[in-house]
mmCIF file of the N, C-alpha and C atoms, coordinates in Angstrom:
data_MODEL
# 
_entry.id   MODEL 
# 
loop_
_atom_site.group_PDB 
_atom_site.id 
_atom_site.type_symbol 
_atom_site.label_atom_id 
_atom_site.label_alt_id 
_atom_site.label_comp_id 
_atom_site.label_asym_id 
_atom_site.label_entity_id 
_atom_site.label_seq_id 
_atom_site.pdbx_PDB_ins_code 
_atom_site.Cartn_x 
_atom_site.Cartn_y 
_atom_site.Cartn_z 
_atom_site.occupancy 
_atom_site.B_iso_or_equiv 
_atom_site.pdbx_formal_charge 
_atom_site.auth_seq_id 
_atom_site.auth_comp_id 
_atom_site.auth_asym_id 
_atom_site.auth_atom_id 
_atom_site.pdbx_PDB_model_num 
ATOM 1   N N  . MET A 1 1  ? 4.038   -5.013 18.352  1.00 0.00 ? 1  MET A N  1 
ATOM 2   C CA . MET A 1 1  ? 4.229   -5.443 16.984  1.00 0.00 ? 1  MET A CA 1 
ATOM 3   C C  . MET A 1 1  ? 3.964   -4.258 16.051  1.00 0.00 ? 1  MET A C  1 
ATOM 4   N N  . PRO A 1 2  ? 4.868   -3.986 15.101  1.00 0.00 ? 2  PRO A N  1 
ATOM 5   C CA . PRO A 1 2  ? 4.632   -2.886 14.155  1.00 0.00 ? 2  PRO A CA 1 
ATOM 6   C C  . PRO A 1 2  ? 3.413   -3.144 13.275  1.00 0.00 ? 2  PRO A C  1 
ATOM 7   N N  . LYS A 1 3  ? 2.826   -2.064 12.791  1.00 0.00 ? 3  LYS A N  1 
ATOM 8   C CA . LYS A 1 3  ? 1.642   -2.148 11.957  1.00 0.00 ? 3  LYS A CA 1 
ATOM 9   C C  . LYS A 1 3  ? 1.973   -2.789 10.609  1.00 0.00 ? 3  LYS A C  1 
ATOM 10  N N  . THR A 1 4  ? 1.023   -3.539 10.061  1.00 0.00 ? 4  THR A N  1 
ATOM 11  C CA . THR A 1 4  ? 1.125   -4.138 8.733   1.00 0.00 ? 4  THR A CA 1 
ATOM 12  C C  . THR A 1 4  ? -0.102  -3.712 7.940   1.00 0.00 ? 4  THR A C  1 
ATOM 13  N N  . MET A 1 5  ? 0.096   -3.410 6.652   1.00 0.00 ? 5  MET A N  1 
ATOM 14  C CA . MET A 1 5  ? -1.015  -3.013 5.791   1.00 0.00 ? 5  MET A CA 1 
ATOM 15  C C  . MET A 1 5  ? -0.932  -3.793 4.486   1.00 0.00 ? 5  MET A C  1 
ATOM 16  N N  . GLU A 1 6  ? -2.035  -4.437 4.084   1.00 0.00 ? 6  GLU A N  1 
ATOM 17  C CA . GLU A 1 6  ? -2.101  -5.103 2.792   1.00 0.00 ? 6  GLU A CA 1 
ATOM 18  C C  . GLU A 1 6  ? -2.723  -4.127 1.795   1.00 0.00 ? 6  GLU A C  1 
ATOM 19  N N  . VAL A 1 7  ? -2.111  -4.026 0.624   1.00 0.00 ? 7  VAL A N  1 
ATOM 20  C CA . VAL A 1 7  ? -2.513  -3.035 -0.371  1.00 0.00 ? 7  VAL A CA 1 
ATOM 21  C C  . VAL A 1 7  ? -2.665  -3.717 -1.722  1.00 0.00 ? 7  VAL A C  1 
ATOM 22  N N  . LYS A 1 8  ? -3.661  -3.285 -2.495  1.00 0.00 ? 8  LYS A N  1 
ATOM 23  C CA . LYS A 1 8  ? -3.814  -3.772 -3.866  1.00 0.00 ? 8  LYS A CA 1 
ATOM 24  C C  . LYS A 1 8  ? -3.753  -2.587 -4.822  1.00 0.00 ? 8  LYS A C  1 
ATOM 25  N N  . CYS A 1 9  ? -3.276  -2.861 -6.038  1.00 0.00 ? 9  CYS A N  1 
ATOM 26  C CA . CYS A 1 9  ? -3.235  -1.841 -7.081  1.00 0.00 ? 9  CYS A CA 1 
ATOM 27  C C  . CYS A 1 9  ? -4.371  -2.118 -8.046  1.00 0.00 ? 9  CYS A C  1 
ATOM 28  N N  . THR A 1 10 ? -5.198  -1.112 -8.299  1.00 0.00 ? 10 THR A N  1 
ATOM 29  C CA . THR A 1 10 ? -6.375  -1.282 -9.145  1.00 0.00 ? 10 THR A CA 1 
ATOM 30  C C  . THR A 1 10 ? -6.192  -0.720 -10.548 1.00 0.00 ? 10 THR A C  1 
ATOM 31  N N  . GLU A 1 11 ? -4.981  -0.264 -10.885 1.00 0.00 ? 11 GLU A N  1 
ATOM 32  C CA . GLU A 1 11 ? -4.722  0.249  -12.235 1.00 0.00 ? 11 GLU A CA 1 
ATOM 33  C C  . GLU A 1 11 ? -4.896  -0.890 -13.236 1.00 0.00 ? 11 GLU A C  1 
ATOM 34  N N  . SER A 1 12 ? -5.608  -0.650 -14.315 1.00 0.00 ? 12 SER A N  1 
ATOM 35  C CA . SER A 1 12 ? -5.924  -1.709 -15.285 1.00 0.00 ? 12 SER A CA 1 
ATOM 36  C C  . SER A 1 12 ? -4.689  -2.275 -15.977 1.00 0.00 ? 12 SER A C  1 
ATOM 37  N N  . ASP A 1 13 ? -3.649  -1.489 -16.149 1.00 0.00 ? 13 ASP A N  1 
ATOM 38  C CA . ASP A 1 13 ? -2.435  -1.956 -16.823 1.00 0.00 ? 13 ASP A CA 1 
ATOM 39  C C  . ASP A 1 13 ? -1.411  -2.566 -15.874 1.00 0.00 ? 13 ASP A C  1 
ATOM 40  N N  . CYS A 1 14 ? -1.687  -2.601 -14.593 1.00 0.00 ? 14 CYS A N  1 
ATOM 41  C CA . CYS A 1 14 ? -0.730  -3.095 -13.597 1.00 0.00 ? 14 CYS A CA 1 
ATOM 42  C C  . CYS A 1 14 ? -0.913  -4.596 -13.391 1.00 0.00 ? 14 CYS A C  1 
ATOM 43  N N  . GLU A 1 15 ? 0.197   -5.314 -13.350 1.00 0.00 ? 15 GLU A N  1 
ATOM 44  C CA . GLU A 1 15 ? 0.171   -6.768 -13.173 1.00 0.00 ? 15 GLU A CA 1 
ATOM 45  C C  . GLU A 1 15 ? 0.269   -7.198 -11.704 1.00 0.00 ? 15 GLU A C  1 
ATOM 46  N N  . LEU A 1 16 ? 0.516   -6.253 -10.791 1.00 0.00 ? 16 LEU A N  1 
ATOM 47  C CA . LEU A 1 16 ? 0.666   -6.577 -9.369  1.00 0.00 ? 16 LEU A CA 1 
ATOM 48  C C  . LEU A 1 16 ? -0.713  -6.652 -8.725  1.00 0.00 ? 16 LEU A C  1 
ATOM 49  N N  . ASP A 1 17 ? -1.022  -7.761 -8.081  1.00 0.00 ? 17 ASP A N  1 
ATOM 50  C CA . ASP A 1 17 ? -2.350  -7.884 -7.475  1.00 0.00 ? 17 ASP A CA 1 
ATOM 51  C C  . ASP A 1 17 ? -2.388  -7.344 -6.049  1.00 0.00 ? 17 ASP A C  1 
ATOM 52  N N  . MET A 1 18 ? -1.341  -7.606 -5.237  1.00 0.00 ? 18 MET A N  1 
ATOM 53  C CA . MET A 1 18 ? -1.309  -7.075 -3.875  1.00 0.00 ? 18 MET A CA 1 
ATOM 54  C C  . MET A 1 18 ? 0.099   -7.129 -3.327  1.00 0.00 ? 18 MET A C  1 
ATOM 55  N N  . PHE A 1 19 ? 0.341   -6.308 -2.286  1.00 0.00 ? 19 PHE A N  1 
ATOM 56  C CA . PHE A 1 19 ? 1.603   -6.344 -1.571  1.00 0.00 ? 19 PHE A CA 1 
ATOM 57  C C  . PHE A 1 19 ? 1.351   -5.930 -0.135  1.00 0.00 ? 19 PHE A C  1 
ATOM 58  N N  . GLU A 1 20 ? 2.333   -6.174 0.723   1.00 0.00 ? 20 GLU A N  1 
ATOM 59  C CA . GLU A 1 20 ? 2.170   -5.908 2.146   1.00 0.00 ? 20 GLU A CA 1 
ATOM 60  C C  . GLU A 1 20 ? 3.232   -4.917 2.604   1.00 0.00 ? 20 GLU A C  1 
ATOM 61  N N  . LEU A 1 21 ? 2.819   -3.952 3.395   1.00 0.00 ? 21 LEU A N  1 
ATOM 62  C CA . LEU A 1 21 ? 3.727   -2.959 3.963   1.00 0.00 ? 21 LEU A CA 1 
ATOM 63  C C  . LEU A 1 21 ? 3.911   -3.260 5.444   1.00 0.00 ? 21 LEU A C  1 
ATOM 64  N N  . HIS A 1 22 ? 5.154   -3.264 5.887   1.00 0.00 ? 22 HIS A N  1 
ATOM 65  C CA . HIS A 1 22 ? 5.470   -3.470 7.300   1.00 0.00 ? 22 HIS A CA 1 
ATOM 66  C C  . HIS A 1 22 ? 6.088   -2.182 7.824   1.00 0.00 ? 22 HIS A C  1 
ATOM 67  N N  . TYR A 1 23 ? 5.431   -1.554 8.748   1.00 0.00 ? 23 TYR A N  1 
ATOM 68  C CA . TYR A 1 23 ? 5.887   -0.289 9.319   1.00 0.00 ? 23 TYR A CA 1 
ATOM 69  C C  . TYR A 1 23 ? 6.858   -0.541 10.455  1.00 0.00 ? 23 TYR A C  1 
ATOM 70  N N  . THR A 1 24 ? 7.685   0.455  10.756  1.00 0.00 ? 24 THR A N  1 
ATOM 71  C CA . THR A 1 24 ? 8.481   0.436  11.978  1.00 0.00 ? 24 THR A CA 1 
ATOM 72  C C  . THR A 1 24 ? 7.663   1.129  13.068  1.00 0.00 ? 24 THR A C  1 
ATOM 73  N N  . TYR A 1 25 ? 8.130   1.042  14.264  1.00 0.00 ? 25 TYR A N  1 
ATOM 74  C CA . TYR A 1 25 ? 7.421   1.708  15.368  1.00 0.00 ? 25 TYR A CA 1 
ATOM 75  C C  . TYR A 1 25 ? 7.453   3.222  15.232  1.00 0.00 ? 25 TYR A C  1 
ATOM 76  N N  . ASP A 1 26 ? 8.394   3.756  14.470  1.00 0.00 ? 26 ASP A N  1 
ATOM 77  C CA . ASP A 1 26 ? 8.540   5.202  14.327  1.00 0.00 ? 26 ASP A CA 1 
ATOM 78  C C  . ASP A 1 26 ? 7.638   5.811  13.258  1.00 0.00 ? 26 ASP A C  1 
ATOM 79  N N  . MET A 1 27 ? 6.880   5.006  12.506  1.00 0.00 ? 27 MET A N  1 
ATOM 80  C CA . MET A 1 27 ? 5.994   5.516  11.463  1.00 0.00 ? 27 MET A CA 1 
ATOM 81  C C  . MET A 1 27 ? 4.838   6.275  12.123  1.00 0.00 ? 27 MET A C  1 
ATOM 82  N N  . PRO A 1 28 ? 4.527   7.493  11.660  1.00 0.00 ? 28 PRO A N  1 
ATOM 83  C CA . PRO A 1 28 ? 3.421   8.260  12.255  1.00 0.00 ? 28 PRO A CA 1 
ATOM 84  C C  . PRO A 1 28 ? 2.092   7.512  12.146  1.00 0.00 ? 28 PRO A C  1 
ATOM 85  N N  . ASP A 1 29 ? 1.248   7.652  13.161  1.00 0.00 ? 29 ASP A N  1 
ATOM 86  C CA . ASP A 1 29 ? -0.043  6.956  13.188  1.00 0.00 ? 29 ASP A CA 1 
ATOM 87  C C  . ASP A 1 29 ? -0.935  7.308  12.009  1.00 0.00 ? 29 ASP A C  1 
ATOM 88  N N  . GLU A 1 30 ? -0.819  8.533  11.481  1.00 0.00 ? 30 GLU A N  1 
ATOM 89  C CA . GLU A 1 30 ? -1.706  8.972  10.402  1.00 0.00 ? 30 GLU A CA 1 
ATOM 90  C C  . GLU A 1 30 ? -1.236  8.526  9.016   1.00 0.00 ? 30 GLU A C  1 
ATOM 91  N N  . THR A 1 31 ? -0.164  7.733  8.934   1.00 0.00 ? 31 THR A N  1 
ATOM 92  C CA . THR A 1 31 ? 0.320   7.233  7.650   1.00 0.00 ? 31 THR A CA 1 
ATOM 93  C C  . THR A 1 31 ? -0.713  6.294  7.054   1.00 0.00 ? 31 THR A C  1 
ATOM 94  N N  . GLY A 1 32 ? -1.039  6.512  5.786   1.00 0.00 ? 32 GLY A N  1 
ATOM 95  C CA . GLY A 1 32 ? -2.039  5.691  5.115   1.00 0.00 ? 32 GLY A CA 1 
ATOM 96  C C  . GLY A 1 32 ? -1.604  5.290  3.724   1.00 0.00 ? 32 GLY A C  1 
ATOM 97  N N  . VAL A 1 33 ? -2.464  4.583  3.031   1.00 0.00 ? 33 VAL A N  1 
ATOM 98  C CA . VAL A 1 33 ? -2.161  4.069  1.703   1.00 0.00 ? 33 VAL A CA 1 
ATOM 99  C C  . VAL A 1 33 ? -1.835  5.197  0.718   1.00 0.00 ? 33 VAL A C  1 
ATOM 100 N N  . GLU A 1 34 ? -2.368  6.379  0.935   1.00 0.00 ? 34 GLU A N  1 
ATOM 101 C CA . GLU A 1 34 ? -2.131  7.518  0.044   1.00 0.00 ? 34 GLU A CA 1 
ATOM 102 C C  . GLU A 1 34 ? -0.688  8.028  0.116   1.00 0.00 ? 34 GLU A C  1 
ATOM 103 N N  . ASP A 1 35 ? 0.073   7.570  1.099   1.00 0.00 ? 35 ASP A N  1 
ATOM 104 C CA . ASP A 1 35 ? 1.466   7.984  1.252   1.00 0.00 ? 35 ASP A CA 1 
ATOM 105 C C  . ASP A 1 35 ? 2.442   7.102  0.466   1.00 0.00 ? 35 ASP A C  1 
ATOM 106 N N  . PHE A 1 36 ? 1.939   6.107  -0.252  1.00 0.00 ? 36 PHE A N  1 
ATOM 107 C CA . PHE A 1 36 ? 2.782   5.157  -0.957  1.00 0.00 ? 36 PHE A CA 1 
ATOM 108 C C  . PHE A 1 36 ? 2.435   5.103  -2.444  1.00 0.00 ? 36 PHE A C  1 
ATOM 109 N N  . SER A 1 37 ? 3.300   4.463  -3.211  1.00 0.00 ? 37 SER A N  1 
ATOM 110 C CA . SER A 1 37 ? 3.035   4.228  -4.633  1.00 0.00 ? 37 SER A CA 1 
ATOM 111 C C  . SER A 1 37 ? 3.283   2.753  -4.934  1.00 0.00 ? 37 SER A C  1 
ATOM 112 N N  . CYS A 1 38 ? 2.700   2.273  -6.007  1.00 0.00 ? 38 CYS A N  1 
ATOM 113 C CA . CYS A 1 38 ? 2.826   0.875  -6.393  1.00 0.00 ? 38 CYS A CA 1 
ATOM 114 C C  . CYS A 1 38 ? 4.272   0.576  -6.787  1.00 0.00 ? 38 CYS A C  1 
ATOM 115 N N  . PRO A 1 39 ? 4.863   -0.483 -6.231  1.00 0.00 ? 39 PRO A N  1 
ATOM 116 C CA . PRO A 1 39 ? 6.248   -0.812 -6.584  1.00 0.00 ? 39 PRO A CA 1 
ATOM 117 C C  . PRO A 1 39 ? 6.387   -1.362 -7.997  1.00 0.00 ? 39 PRO A C  1 
ATOM 118 N N  . TYR A 1 40 ? 5.300   -1.728 -8.637  1.00 0.00 ? 40 TYR A N  1 
ATOM 119 C CA . TYR A 1 40 ? 5.357   -2.277 -9.994  1.00 0.00 ? 40 TYR A CA 1 
ATOM 120 C C  . TYR A 1 40 ? 5.135   -1.206 -11.054 1.00 0.00 ? 40 TYR A C  1 
ATOM 121 N N  . CYS A 1 41 ? 4.015   -0.474 -10.969 1.00 0.00 ? 41 CYS A N  1 
ATOM 122 C CA . CYS A 1 41 ? 3.688   0.504  -12.011 1.00 0.00 ? 41 CYS A CA 1 
ATOM 123 C C  . CYS A 1 41 ? 4.009   1.941  -11.611 1.00 0.00 ? 41 CYS A C  1 
ATOM 124 N N  . GLY A 1 42 ? 4.252   2.182  -10.329 1.00 0.00 ? 42 GLY A N  1 
ATOM 125 C CA . GLY A 1 42 ? 4.671   3.498  -9.869  1.00 0.00 ? 42 GLY A CA 1 
ATOM 126 C C  . GLY A 1 42 ? 3.565   4.481  -9.543  1.00 0.00 ? 42 GLY A C  1 
ATOM 127 N N  . THR A 1 43 ? 2.321   4.137  -9.801  1.00 0.00 ? 43 THR A N  1 
ATOM 128 C CA . THR A 1 43 ? 1.226   5.061  -9.506  1.00 0.00 ? 43 THR A CA 1 
ATOM 129 C C  . THR A 1 43 ? 0.796   4.964  -8.050  1.00 0.00 ? 43 THR A C  1 
ATOM 130 N N  . GLY A 1 44 ? 0.247   6.036  -7.529  1.00 0.00 ? 44 GLY A N  1 
ATOM 131 C CA . GLY A 1 44 ? -0.306  6.031  -6.181  1.00 0.00 ? 44 GLY A CA 1 
ATOM 132 C C  . GLY A 1 44 ? -1.811  6.152  -6.210  1.00 0.00 ? 44 GLY A C  1 
ATOM 133 N N  . ASP A 1 45 ? -2.340  6.558  -7.364  1.00 0.00 ? 45 ASP A N  1 
ATOM 134 C CA . ASP A 1 45 ? -3.784  6.790  -7.487  1.00 0.00 ? 45 ASP A CA 1 
ATOM 135 C C  . ASP A 1 45 ? -4.602  5.508  -7.428  1.00 0.00 ? 45 ASP A C  1 
ATOM 136 N N  . GLY A 1 46 ? -4.034  4.379  -7.862  1.00 0.00 ? 46 GLY A N  1 
ATOM 137 C CA . GLY A 1 46 ? -4.790  3.135  -7.923  1.00 0.00 ? 46 GLY A CA 1 
ATOM 138 C C  . GLY A 1 46 ? -4.654  2.253  -6.709  1.00 0.00 ? 46 GLY A C  1 
ATOM 139 N N  . LEU A 1 47 ? -3.985  2.724  -5.654  1.00 0.00 ? 47 LEU A N  1 
ATOM 140 C CA . LEU A 1 47 ? -3.787  1.889  -4.485  1.00 0.00 ? 47 LEU A CA 1 
ATOM 141 C C  . LEU A 1 47 ? -4.986  1.937  -3.543  1.00 0.00 ? 47 LEU A C  1 
ATOM 142 N N  . GLU A 1 48 ? -5.330  0.767  -3.024  1.00 0.00 ? 48 GLU A N  1 
ATOM 143 C CA . GLU A 1 48 ? -6.408  0.658  -2.041  1.00 0.00 ? 48 GLU A CA 1 
ATOM 144 C C  . GLU A 1 48 ? -5.964  -0.307 -0.944  1.00 0.00 ? 48 GLU A C  1 
ATOM 145 N N  . GLU A 1 49 ? -6.279  0.039  0.293   1.00 0.00 ? 49 GLU A N  1 
ATOM 146 C CA . GLU A 1 49 ? -5.960  -0.852 1.410   1.00 0.00 ? 49 GLU A CA 1 
ATOM 147 C C  . GLU A 1 49 ? -6.952  -2.014 1.401   1.00 0.00 ? 49 GLU A C  1 
ATOM 148 N N  . ILE A 1 50 ? -6.440  -3.214 1.625   1.00 0.00 ? 50 ILE A N  1 
ATOM 149 C CA . ILE A 1 50 ? -7.286  -4.409 1.738   1.00 0.00 ? 50 ILE A CA 1 
ATOM 150 C C  . ILE A 1 50 ? -7.679  -4.543 3.199   1.00 0.00 ? 50 ILE A C  1 
ATOM 151 N N  . VAL A 1 51 ? -8.969  -4.459 3.464   1.00 0.00 ? 51 VAL A N  1 
ATOM 152 C CA . VAL A 1 51 ? -9.473  -4.554 4.832   1.00 0.00 ? 51 VAL A CA 1 
ATOM 153 C C  . VAL A 1 51 ? -10.228 -5.878 4.952   1.00 0.00 ? 51 VAL A C  1 
ATOM 154 N N  . LEU A 1 52 ? -9.765  -6.707 5.863   1.00 0.00 ? 52 LEU A N  1 
ATOM 155 C CA . LEU A 1 52 ? -10.400 -8.020 6.061   1.00 0.00 ? 52 LEU A CA 1 
ATOM 156 C C  . LEU A 1 52 ? -11.424 -7.983 7.153   1.00 0.00 ? 52 LEU A C  1 
# 
């Protein structure tokens, strides 16, 4: 099963609370939340992985 990551945006002006990333099997193992940006506000600085 490909990896899944839940991410939240912590930027104060952003209305998006969380989103989920679904990787393919070809995604490098070292890929992390810092490699993405928020699909709503466009920033990457406010993203944090949700760890349950």
